[in-house]
C-alpha positions, 0 to 999 in steps of 0.5 A: 566387460559389463563390470568395467561398464558399470564401474565407468557409469558409477564413476561418471555419476559420482563426478556429476554429483560432486560437480552439481554439489560444488555448483550449488554450494557456490550459488549459496555462497554467492547469493543469500536472500536479503533479510530486510526490506524498505520500500515506498509505494503510491496507490491509485486514488479510486478506492482511497477516495471511496474509503475517505468518503464512506468511513471518515468524512463525517462532516455534513452540511445539514446546519448550513445546506439543509434543503429541507429548510427554505431559508438555508442555502443550497450548495454547489460543490466543486470537484474534490480530488483524492491524491492516492495513498502513500505507504512506507513499509519495512519487512523482515524475512523470518523464513524464505517464504515468510515476512513480518513488518509494518507500514505507515500510510497516508492519503488526503483529499483536496478541493471541494469548495462550496458556493451558494447556488443563488448568491455564489457566496462561499460556504464551509467545506471539508477536506480529509487526511488519513494517517495510519500504522499497519502491522503486516504479514507477507507470504512469498511463494516464488523466490529468486534472486531478481524476482519475488512473487507474494501475497499479504495482509495488513490492518491499518489503525489510524486517525482521520483529520477532517479540516472544515474551512469557512472562507467567509469567517476565514477559520479552520476547524479540525475534527478527528476520528479513529478508524481501521482499514485492512489491506489485502494484497492478492498478488505482488511482484518485485523485480530487481536485486538490492534496488527493486521495483514492485507492483501490487494488486489488491484492495485496501488502504493502498487502493486497487493497485500500487507501484513502488521502489525499495531497497533490500539488504 
């Protein structure tokens, strides 16, 4: 009796194991993790506006607006707006958890017109545009067909273009300056299969947070 019971248990275990293997093999055949990924994202303007101001805006008003010279005008500056960061990315999956790729990123400021506080005469004012390329690495620690969780690092090498507009002379002067900006992605999530959306939180040229759309194949 015991012998027959053991034989039944063994047979049941064998059938269950074979069935589980068939299911696993079927899943492997029906879904393979994509190797390539393209996506475009927009990042908030809060960090990028600070980045533009402290790292790349090297045009100063000293020659026009010095308050230490009584004969020079004092300026009133209108608000300057940052449009946020736009990033186009490509990644290639080397392993299930490891991606290598690169990004092209840009951000700009608009507005900021200046006027003499007394005469209201227009004065020269700058706007900035940054364009950079960044090698990037990504680590995906949760990989499913419709959800991926990841972190990453990138370093952007680029150039800032400061356009100085003089409304009186009707001239534009463009100055350039090289710069480096990192991007630390502390947490990222993508949801979807081939067409997907993603949200990232971090700090760098994408801002403190970014949202995007992409395609995997």
